[in-house]
MARRODO-478851 format. One record per residue (C-alpha): y, x, z; residue number from 0; residue in three letters. Coordinates in steps of 0.05 Angstrom, whole numbers, plus 5000, padded with zeros to 4 digits. Each point is the difference from the previous one (the first is absolute). Layout:
N
REC     py     px     pz     n   res
REC      Y      X      Z   NUM   Ala
...
***
This chain:
510
REC     py     px     pz     n   res
REC   5000   5000   5000     0   Met
REC   5072   5024   4989     1   Pro
REC   5035   5029   5061     2   Pro
REC   5024   4944   5043     3   Val
REC   5071   5029   5005     4   Glu
REC   5007   4995   4924     5   Lys
REC   4975   4929   5001     6   Ala
REC   5051   4983   5053     7   Phe
REC   5057   5030   4959     8   Val
REC   4981   4955   4941     9   Cys
REC   4992   4939   5046    10   Leu
REC   5071   5012   5025    11   Arg
REC   5023   5004   4928    12   Met
REC   4967   4933   4987    13   Ala
REC   5043   4971   5056    14   Lys
REC   5065   5033   4981    15   Glu
REC   5000   5005   4924    16   Asn
REC   5012   4934   4964    17   Pro
REC   4960   5018   4939    18   Arg
REC   4938   5024   5037    19   Val
REC   5004   4941   5047    20   Arg
REC   5004   4951   4941    21   Phe
REC   4942   5028   4960    22   Phe
REC   4955   5022   5057    23   Trp
REC   4982   4944   5048    24   Asp
REC   4931   4998   5028    25   Asn
REC   5008   4945   5051    26   Glu
REC   4943   4962   4968    27   Ala
REC   4952   5055   5023    28   Thr
REC   5033   5008   5070    29   Ser
REC   5011   5071   4979    30   Phe
REC   5035   5025   5063    31   Thr
REC   4945   4977   5047    32   Asp
REC   4945   5026   4956    33   Val
REC   5037   5067   4989    34   Phe
REC   5004   5011   5075    35   Leu
REC   4926   4983   5006    36   Lys
REC   4979   5051   4947    37   Val
REC   5042   5055   5028    38   Tyr
REC   4976   4988   5072    39   Ser
REC   4934   5021   5030    40   Pro
REC   4945   4949   4992    41   Gly
REC   4959   4966   4948    42   Glu
REC   5030   4973   4935    43   Val
REC   4971   4955   4948    44   Thr
REC   4997   5010   4924    45   His
REC   5052   4945   4995    46   Ala
REC   5048   5039   5044    47   Asp
REC   4990   5063   4959    48   Leu
REC   5013   4962   4935    49   Ile
REC   5063   4966   5026    50   Ala
REC   5030   5064   5029    51   Val
REC   4984   5047   4944    52   Asn
REC   5022   4951   4946    53   Ala
REC   5063   4983   5039    54   Gly
REC   5018   5074   5010    55   Leu
REC   4984   5016   4927    56   Tyr
REC   5050   4949   4975    57   Trp
REC   5050   5018   5055    58   Leu
REC   4999   5075   4983    59   Phe
REC   5010   4982   4927    60   Arg
REC   5060   4956   5016    61   Gln
REC   5031   5053   5043    62   Cys
REC   4990   5052   4945    63   Lys
REC   5040   4958   4953    64   Gln
REC   5062   5002   5045    65   Ile
REC   4992   5072   5023    66   Ala
REC   5052   5048   4970    67   Thr
REC   4971   5067   5021    68   Asp
REC   4947   5027   4953    69   Ser
REC   4958   5029   5057    70   Cys
REC   5002   4936   5038    71   Gln
REC   4978   4963   4936    72   Lys
REC   4942   5049   4990    73   Ala
REC   4979   4991   5073    74   Asp
REC   5002   4924   4997    75   Leu
REC   4959   5001   4936    76   Glu
REC   4948   5044   5033    77   Ala
REC   4996   4952   5059    78   Gln
REC   4991   4941   4952    79   Ala
REC   4945   5037   4963    80   Val
REC   4965   5013   5067    81   Met
REC   5003   4925   5017    82   Cys
REC   4976   4982   4930    83   Arg
REC   4940   5046   5007    84   Asp
REC   4984   4971   5069    85   Asn
REC   5004   4930   4972    86   Leu
REC   4954   5017   4942    87   Glu
REC   4950   5030   5049    88   Thr
REC   5001   4939   5045    89   Val
REC   4992   4952   4941    90   Leu
REC   4942   5040   4970    91   Ala
REC   4963   4998   5066    92   Asn
REC   5015   4928   5020    93   Leu
REC   4939   4962   5027    94   Pro
REC   4977   4940   4961    95   Phe
REC   5007   4953   5060    96   His
REC   5070   4996   5031    97   Gln
REC   5020   4963   5064    98   Pro
REC   5030   4932   4988    99   Cys
REC   5069   5005   5030   100   Asn
REC   5073   4999   4976   101   Ile
REC   5004   5077   5002   102   Gly
REC   4944   5004   4949   103   Thr
REC   5032   4949   4955   104   Val
REC   5067   5038   5001   105   Ala
REC   4966   5066   4986   106   Ser
REC   4959   4973   4943   107   Met
REC   5063   4972   4969   108   Met
REC   5035   5068   5007   109   Val
REC   4939   5035   4969   110   Ala
REC   5003   4953   4941   111   Ser
REC   5074   5014   4987   112   Ile
REC   4987   5074   5003   113   Tyr
REC   4940   4995   4951   114   Cys
REC   5041   4960   4951   115   Leu
REC   5056   5051   5004   116   Glu
REC   4951   5055   4982   117   Thr
REC   4973   4958   4941   118   Cys
REC   4934   4980   5034   119   Lys
REC   5003   4924   4988   120   Pro
REC   4926   4987   5013   121   Ser
REC   5001   5036   5067   122   Ala
REC   5065   4962   5014   123   Ala
REC   4964   4936   4987   124   Trp
REC   4943   5018   5046   125   Asp
REC   5049   5012   5057   126   Phe
REC   5043   4939   4989   127   Ile
REC   4939   4956   4992   128   Ala
REC   4975   5025   5067   129   Thr
REC   5068   4985   5031   130   Ala
REC   5000   4931   4970   131   Ser
REC   4930   4983   5027   132   His
REC   5016   5028   5068   133   Leu
REC   5067   4964   5004   134   Ser
REC   4967   4933   4984   135   Gln
REC   4944   5013   5049   136   Thr
REC   5054   5010   5053   137   Leu
REC   5034   4935   4978   138   Gly
REC   5065   5035   4981   139   Met
REC   5010   4948   4944   140   His
REC   4993   4941   5046   141   Ser
REC   5049   4967   5049   142   Lys
REC   4943   4970   5040   143   Ile
REC   4962   5065   5008   144   Ala
REC   5064   5035   5027   145   Met
REC   5025   4941   5043   146   Ala
REC   4986   5035   5065   147   Arg
REC   5024   5068   4981   148   Asp
REC   5065   5026   5032   149   Pro
REC   5061   4993   4953   150   Pro
REC   5007   5074   4986   151   Asp
REC   4925   5008   4985   152   Ile
REC   5002   4938   4955   153   Arg
REC   5060   5025   4961   154   Met
REC   4968   5068   4990   155   Gly
REC   4936   4968   4973   156   Lys
REC   5039   4955   4954   157   Ile
REC   5041   5056   4969   158   Arg
REC   4939   5045   4990   159   Ile
REC   4964   4942   4967   160   Phe
REC   5054   4988   4950   161   Trp
REC   5005   5074   4983   162   Leu
REC   4925   4998   4988   163   Val
REC   5008   4938   4957   164   Tyr
REC   5053   5031   4956   165   Val
REC   4959   5064   4989   166   Gln
REC   4934   4963   4989   167   Glu
REC   5027   4949   4948   168   Lys
REC   5033   5055   4960   169   Gly
REC   4939   5043   4999   170   Leu
REC   4956   4940   4983   171   Ser
REC   5041   4989   4936   172   Leu
REC   5003   5073   4983   173   Arg
REC   4925   5010   5005   174   Leu
REC   4979   4933   4972   175   Gly
REC   4964   4978   5063   176   Arg
REC   5000   4934   5039   177   Ser
REC   5044   5000   5061   178   Ser
REC   4966   5001   5068   179   Thr
REC   5055   4954   5029   180   Ile
REC   5001   4926   4985   181   His
REC   5070   4973   5003   182   Asp
REC   4976   4933   5025   183   Gly
REC   4974   5032   5063   184   Asp
REC   5068   5029   5022   185   Ile
REC   5040   4960   5050   186   Thr
REC   5049   5051   5025   187   Ile
REC   5072   5007   4975   188   Pro
REC   5034   5061   4973   189   Val
REC   5039   5029   5059   190   Pro
REC   5076   5005   4998   191   Ser
REC   5037   5064   5015   192   Ile
REC   5016   5004   5075   193   Glu
REC   5043   5062   4998   194   Ser
REC   5036   5045   4952   195   Arg
REC   4954   5058   5016   196   Ser
REC   4942   4962   4969   197   Glu
REC   5034   4986   4933   198   Ile
REC   4975   5062   4966   199   Gly
REC   4926   4983   5011   200   Tyr
REC   5000   4925   5004   201   Phe
REC   5066   4981   4965   202   Gly
REC   4967   4976   4935   203   Gln
REC   4933   4975   5029   204   Leu
REC   5015   4929   4979   205   Asp
REC   5016   5020   4929   206   Lys
REC   4940   5046   4998   207   Met
REC   4954   4944   5024   208   Lys
REC   5027   4955   4944   209   Glu
REC   4985   5053   4947   210   Leu
REC   4931   5015   5030   211   Ala
REC   4983   4925   4998   212   Tyr
REC   5020   4998   4927   213   Leu
REC   4958   5062   4985   214   Gln
REC   4941   4964   5031   215   Gly
REC   5011   4940   4956   216   Lys
REC   5007   5044   4937   217   Ile
REC   4930   5027   5012   218   Tyr
REC   4968   4934   5020   219   Asp
REC   5031   4959   4944   220   Gln
REC   5000   5049   4943   221   Leu
REC   4953   5058   5010   222   Tyr
REC   4944   4978   5047   223   Ser
REC   4932   4987   4968   224   Ser
REC   5010   4925   5008   225   Ala
REC   5069   5003   4968   226   Ala
REC   4974   5041   4940   227   Leu
REC   4946   4947   4989   228   Ala
REC   5052   4946   4994   229   Gln
REC   5027   4976   4931   230   Pro
REC   5059   5041   4975   231   Gln
REC   5046   4940   5005   232   Thr
REC   4987   4996   5074   233   Val
REC   5016   5074   5010   234   Arg
REC   5062   4995   4957   235   Thr
REC   5027   4942   5041   236   Thr
REC   4985   5037   5064   237   Arg
REC   5034   5063   4975   238   Ala
REC   5064   4964   4982   239   Arg
REC   4999   4967   5069   240   Gly
REC   4991   5066   5034   241   Leu
REC   5055   5032   4958   242   Ala
REC   5047   4943   5023   243   Ser
REC   4982   5013   5073   244   Glu
REC   5011   5075   4992   245   Leu
REC   5067   4985   4967   246   Glu
REC   5021   4957   5060   247   Val
REC   4977   5056   5048   248   His
REC   5038   5054   4961   249   Thr
REC   5065   4960   4999   250   Asn
REC   4995   4974   5072   251   Arg
REC   5045   5038   5049   252   Ile
REC   4981   4989   5073   253   Leu
REC   5046   5016   5059   254   Pro
REC   4953   5057   5019   255   Ser
REC   5011   5032   4932   256   Asp
REC   5074   5012   5013   257   Lys
REC   4985   5026   5070   258   Leu
REC   4948   5047   4972   259   Tyr
REC   5046   5026   4944   260   Gln
REC   5058   5008   5049   261   Asp
REC   4956   5040   5048   262   Ala
REC   4975   5043   4942   263   Met
REC   5070   5011   4976   264   Arg
REC   5022   5026   5068   265   Gln
REC   4940   5044   5007   266   Ala
REC   5006   5030   4928   267   Thr
REC   5052   4982   4948   268   Ser
REC   5021   4945   4952   269   Thr
REC   4967   5039   4942   270   Glu
REC   4935   5001   5039   271   Phe
REC   5002   4925   5009   272   Val
REC   5012   4990   4926   273   Lys
REC   4940   5044   4984   274   Ala
REC   4958   4961   5050   275   Phe
REC   5019   4934   4967   276   Leu
REC   4983   5029   4932   277   Cys
REC   4931   5020   5029   278   Thr
REC   4989   4928   5021   279   Thr
REC   5020   4977   4931   280   Lys
REC   4948   5047   4968   281   Val
REC   4946   4972   5047   282   Leu
REC   5016   4927   4983   283   His
REC   5002   5014   4925   284   Leu
REC   4932   5035   5007   285   Ser
REC   4972   4936   5030   286   Leu
REC   5032   4958   4946   287   Phe
REC   4964   5044   4949   288   Cys
REC   4934   4990   5034   289   Leu
REC   5010   4924   5001   290   Ile
REC   5020   4996   4927   291   Tyr
REC   4941   5043   4981   292   Arg
REC   4956   4939   5013   293   Ala
REC   5037   4962   4945   294   Ile
REC   4972   5017   4930   295   Pro
REC   5044   5017   4941   296   Ala
REC   5020   4946   4952   297   Glu
REC   4958   4996   4937   298   Thr
REC   5057   5021   4956   299   Asn
REC   5025   5057   5045   300   Gln
REC   4955   5053   4970   301   Gly
REC   4988   5038   5065   302   Thr
REC   4944   4999   5052   303   Ala
REC   5048   4993   5059   304   Leu
REC   5047   4940   5009   305   Gly
REC   5073   5007   4987   306   Arg
REC   5019   4983   5072   307   Glu
REC   4953   5053   5027   308   Cys
REC   5029   5053   4954   309   Ile
REC   5071   4980   5015   310   Asn
REC   4990   5001   5075   311   Ser
REC   4966   5069   4994   312   Ala
REC   5061   5027   4961   313   His
REC   5046   4971   5051   314   Lys
REC   4962   5033   5057   315   Ala
REC   5004   5068   4967   316   Leu
REC   5074   4989   4982   317   Glu
REC   5012   4984   5073   318   Ala
REC   4965   5065   5016   319   His
REC   5048   5037   4955   320   Lys
REC   5057   4965   5036   321   Glu
REC   4972   5024   5065   322   Trp
REC   5000   5072   4973   323   Gln
REC   5075   4996   4987   324   Ser
REC   5012   4973   5070   325   Leu
REC   4963   5057   5036   326   Val
REC   5032   5054   4959   327   Ala
REC   5048   5016   5058   328   Glu
REC   4950   4988   5054   329   Leu
REC   4956   5051   5033   330   Gln
REC   4931   5011   4970   331   Asp
REC   4965   4973   5062   332   Asp
REC   5011   4928   4977   333   Phe
REC   4957   5016   4939   334   Leu
REC   4938   5002   5045   335   Glu
REC   5019   4934   5032   336   Thr
REC   5009   4967   4931   337   Tyr
REC   4935   5028   4973   338   Val
REC   4962   4974   5060   339   Asn
REC   5033   4931   4996   340   Leu
REC   5003   4987   4924   341   Ala
REC   4944   5042   4971   342   Leu
REC   4946   5010   5053   343   Ile
REC   5004   4939   5047   344   His
REC   4995   4952   4942   345   Ser
REC   4964   4997   4934   346   Pro
REC   5050   5029   4949   347   Phe
REC   4978   4952   4945   348   Ile
REC   5063   5007   4956   349   Pro
REC   4982   5073   4983   350   Phe
REC   4931   4978   4976   351   Ile
REC   5027   4941   4960   352   Val
REC   5053   5041   4966   353   Val
REC   4948   5054   4984   354   Phe
REC   4953   4949   4968   355   Cys
REC   5058   4970   4961   356   His
REC   5019   5068   4974   357   Ile
REC   4931   5014   4974   358   Ile
REC   4997   4931   4968   359   Glu
REC   5069   4998   4967   360   Thr
REC   5027   5071   5000   361   Gly
REC   5060   4979   5042   362   Asp
REC   5044   5062   5009   363   Lys
REC   5045   4968   5052   364   Asn
REC   4940   4990   5046   365   Gly
REC   4985   5075   4996   366   Leu
REC   5069   5015   5028   367   Asp
REC   4986   4953   5058   368   Leu
REC   4934   5034   5015   369   Leu
REC   5035   5067   5001   370   Glu
REC   5050   4976   5052   371   Ser
REC   4942   4988   5049   372   Val
REC   4973   5069   4985   373   Ile
REC   5067   5033   5015   374   Lys
REC   5004   4964   5066   375   Thr
REC   4931   5021   5024   376   Leu
REC   5005   5073   4979   377   Gln
REC   5049   5025   5053   378   Pro
REC   4959   4967   5056   379   Val
REC   4936   5037   4982   380   Thr
REC   5029   5064   5032   381   Asp
REC   5002   4968   5068   382   Ser
REC   4945   5018   5052   383   Ala
REC   4991   4925   5014   384   Phe
REC   4995   4974   4930   385   Ser
REC   4926   5000   4984   386   Ser
REC   5005   4928   4978   387   Gly
REC   5060   5014   4955   388   Ala
REC   4963   5060   4969   389   Lys
REC   4943   4955   4980   390   Lys
REC   5044   4946   4972   391   Glu
REC   5041   5052   4962   392   Phe
REC   4938   5032   4966   393   His
REC   4972   4931   4982   394   Leu
REC   5065   4973   4972   395   Phe
REC   5015   5066   4965   396   Lys
REC   4932   4997   4966   397   Ala
REC   5014   4929   4977   398   Leu
REC   5070   5019   4977   399   Tyr
REC   4974   5060   4961   400   Asp
REC   4946   4957   4968   401   Ala
REC   5053   4948   4978   402   Ala
REC   5048   5054   4975   403   Arg
REC   4949   5037   4959   404   Asn
REC   4972   4934   4972   405   Tyr
REC   5070   4981   4977   406   Leu
REC   5011   5068   4969   407   Glu
REC   4934   4996   4964   408   Ala
REC   5015   4929   4977   409   Arg
REC   5069   5020   4974   410   Leu
REC   4971   5058   4963   411   Ser
REC   4949   4953   4968   412   Lys
REC   4942   5037   5030   413   Val
REC   4939   4956   5005   414   Asn
REC   4973   5009   5071   415   Ile
REC   4949   4946   4993   416   Gly
REC   5029   4953   5053   417   Phe
REC   4977   4930   4985   418   Gly
REC   5039   4937   5008   419   Ser
REC   5021   4990   5071   420   Trp
REC   5005   4926   4989   421   Glu
REC   4930   4995   4973   422   Asn
REC   4973   5040   5058   423   Ala
REC   5038   4960   5054   424   Ser
REC   4978   4933   4971   425   Ser
REC   4929   5008   5025   426   Ser
REC   4971   4960   5057   427   Ala
REC   4948   5047   5025   428   His
REC   5013   5031   5069   429   Val
REC   4962   5067   5002   430   Pro
REC   4964   5022   5062   431   Ser
REC   5033   5053   5044   432   Pro
REC   4950   5051   4978   433   Ala
REC   5022   4990   4928   434   His
REC   5073   4997   5014   435   Gln
REC   5007   5069   5031   436   Gln
REC   4994   5040   4935   437   Pro
REC   5059   4963   4971   438   Ala
REC   5041   5020   5059   439   Leu
REC   4981   5072   4996   440   Leu
REC   5007   5009   4926   441   Thr
REC   5073   4986   4989   442   Pro
REC   5027   5022   5067   443   Ile
REC   4963   5052   5038   444   Phe
REC   4972   5043   4943   445   Asn
REC   5071   5020   4984   446   Leu
REC   5012   5069   5031   447   Pro
REC   5033   5016   4933   448   Asn
REC   5021   4931   4980   449   Ser
REC   5041   5024   4941   450   Gln
REC   4937   5025   4965   451   Thr
REC   4948   4950   5020   452   Ser
REC   5035   4933   5001   453   Val
REC   4979   4980   4929   454   Ser
REC   4927   5011   5017   455   Thr
REC   5008   4963   5064   456   Ser
REC   5034   4940   4968   457   Leu
REC   4946   4998   4946   458   Glu
REC   4946   5001   5053   459   Gly
REC   5033   4943   5036   460   Thr
REC   5005   4958   4938   461   Ala
REC   4926   5010   4985   462   Glu
REC   4980   4983   5070   463   Trp
REC   5045   4938   5001   464   Met
REC   4969   4976   4935   465   Ala
REC   4929   5009   5025   466   Gln
REC   5007   4975   5072   467   Gln
REC   5048   4943   4990   468   Met
REC   4959   4960   4950   469   Glu
REC   4974   4934   5025   470   Val
REC   4924   5006   5010   471   Pro
REC   4958   4947   4966   472   Ala
REC   4970   4980   5067   473   Ser
REC   5068   4986   5032   474   Met
REC   5020   4929   5014   475   Asp
REC   5050   4985   4945   476   Thr
REC   5031   4946   5043   477   Asp
REC   5031   5051   5045   478   Ile
REC   5077   5005   4997   479   Asp
REC   5009   5062   4956   480   Gln
REC   5071   5018   5023   481   Tyr
REC   4977   4994   5072   482   Gly
REC   4945   5049   4987   483   Ala
REC   5047   5047   4965   484   Gln
REC   5049   4994   5058   485   Leu
REC   4944   5016   5050   486   Gly
REC   4981   5061   4958   487   Asn
REC   5073   5023   4999   488   Trp
REC   5006   4991   5076   489   Leu
REC   4934   5038   5010   490   His
REC   5024   5058   4958   491   Met
REC   5064   5004   5040   492   Asn
REC   4959   5001   5064   493   Asn
REC   4957   5056   4971   494   Gln
REC   5063   5039   4987   495   Met
REC   5022   4989   5072   496   Thr
REC   4931   5025   5025   497   Arg
REC   5005   5062   4957   498   Ala
REC   5066   5017   5035   499   Leu
REC   4963   5012   5065   500   Glu
REC   4940   5036   4970   501   Asp
REC   5005   5073   5022   502   Ser
REC   4960   5021   4939   503   Tyr
REC   5061   4992   4956   504   Phe
REC   5052   5026   5048   505   Trp
REC   4969   5063   5033   506   Asp
REC   5047   5044   4960   507   Asp
REC   5062   4963   5027   508   Leu
REC   4987   5015   5074   509   Ala
***
């Protein structure tokens, strides 16, 4: 563990510095009490070690961002690395069975956030699913179950449950898995802010809960197995209804929003708040893109993706470029915050949609938008805490290089053998996971020298798509074809997400 005196210095900074206090608030994990327990003689639990090491890891990083002395920055980074290594060790040796108490729920939630930050979404899901199951076993979602709890204990449980809810619903959509939380079972309200000191951590909990609820509906109504089996007209109606709900959510300004933004402005700057709002805009547009992906293109459109899906993807990447101009005067540390929020904590569907549209139509403007994402990720890859950003950068860079080389070959009238995207995407067959993996590896990960191998990769992808996406004679022809194609598309995106956490591809990035 880091020396206790260095931890106390940073804890004091968290009390006195507005920025650190705003962005680092671990009240949900009762950090102070657990910290004293870990640093005192006696037994500690795995949950205690997770909460303290993760809390200190993020605290040292926040303090490093405001430090002005280079030696102090280096020391704070070293302490953060030590806490990160401790946390990794604890998580790697965690027993299968965990005690069912509020401390375990909080620690599992913290572990999930950390895993998602380091681009390990499957591990993040395991931890948040555990937190969800334990929280419901403890009755943290039920007024009746907590009726006899003291008010402070009850409030702590309610807050932790809603934080688990927000994380779980987002991961459920990202990974294409059914949520472990049924909204009809929840009888507790979203708590209000009781003091200004809580605003950094809980200030947008009500808005976050609304968005998480919508994310759950997007999966259930559009991308679950039952939804994909519905007639296309049903999914289209649902998609338009969800888009309307998201539009209302996006435009609604709650009293807590103004309080949160004012507190952020006081802790940072007006430019920082503008960049934060632009980040939120990118997140919402990414969800619009995912919703509209469920609506097929019109018959006379001539593209595989619907016009609304393509337009929302372009708007999301244009908002990303707007964000770039806003942070030009800010410190580089906000880059990591943005990458975690907009590119890692949510499925960045617009990038994939624009990539597919470029391959299909040769859209040069889309290539510029993809490049803007690459330029944002590249500076962050030098950070000691950016393993997730490094993986995202290399994945997106490979896709960008593939699209750029394909356009160059297309413009030079070189026949690279890439078949019709529209013909390939019109199929109804959903390949099994074992058959899908080669398609993922061919165009993306076999590109150490993408400038020289992209033509071969694209050709191989076309051949695979033509062979694997034909409708087998034995398949029930009554199945909704666009639903099957949509399920295949979602599965391919999930395979890409899984590859991001596969160490086989990323050992050279450590």
